N, C-alpha and C positions, 0 to 999 in steps of 0.2 A: 692742649696741643694747639700747633699752627694749622688751621683748617682741618682738624680732624686728625693730624698726624703727630706722632710722638717719635721723632727721629732719634737715632743714636749716632752721634757724630764723633769721629776720631780726629786727633790733631791735623788741622789743614783742610778738614772736610767741611762743605758747605751744604745748607739746606735752603732752597729758595722757594717761595710761594707766592701767590697773588690771592687777594681776597677782594671783596666788595661789600657794599652795604646800600640799603635803601635809606636815603637822607631825606628828612622833612624840610629842610632848609638848603638854599644853595651853597652854603659854606659852613664849615664847622672845624673842629679839631679832634684829635684822638691822642692818647697817651696811655702808658700802663707798664706792663712787665711780662716777661716770659718766665714761667716757673721751671727750673733746671734741676738736674740732678746728676752727680757724678756716679757712674755705673761702671761695672766690670764689663769691659768691651768684649771679653771672650764669652760671657755669659748671658749678654743682654742683646736682644735684636730690636730694630725699629718696630713700632707698633702703630696701631690706629686706635682712635677712640672706641671704647668698649672692649678691648683686648685686656687681658690680665696683665698688669705690669706691676712688679714688686715695688719699684721705687714710689709708686702712687699710694703704697700702703704705709710708707715710712712716716713718723710723727713729724710734725712741722719743725721741731727743734733738732732734727737729725742733721749733723755737720755735712752730709753728702747732698743736701738740698741748698739751693740758693735762688735768688731772683736775679734776672737780667733787665734792668730799666730800659724802656723805650721812651725816649723823649718826645714831647708834645710835637705834633706836625699837623699841618693844616690840610684840609680838604676844600677843594673848590669844584662846582659843577661847571662844566663847559655848556650844557643845556640841561633841560629838565631830566633827562635820562642818563646823563653820563657824569658821574662823580669820580673824580681822581684823586 
C-alpha cells in the first residue's frame, strides 16, 4: 500500500500521499511499481495495512491483479536533513 493505505478508487478519483526516507547519501534514485487489483466497488472499502483484504489473498496469476510501474526519479538533498 501507499504509506500503509490500500485505497479503493473509482473512475476519476485520486489518492495523493507524501512519504520520506532517511538517505545515506545526498542524492539517489527510486523506481518500482504499485500492486493493483480490480475490485467490486460495491463490496470493497479502502483499508489500511493489517486489515483483512480479500484481494490480497488472490493468487499472483489472477487476472484482476496488475502492476502500475513507477518510473525512475531522482532524489536530491538540499541539506543533511532534507531529501526531496
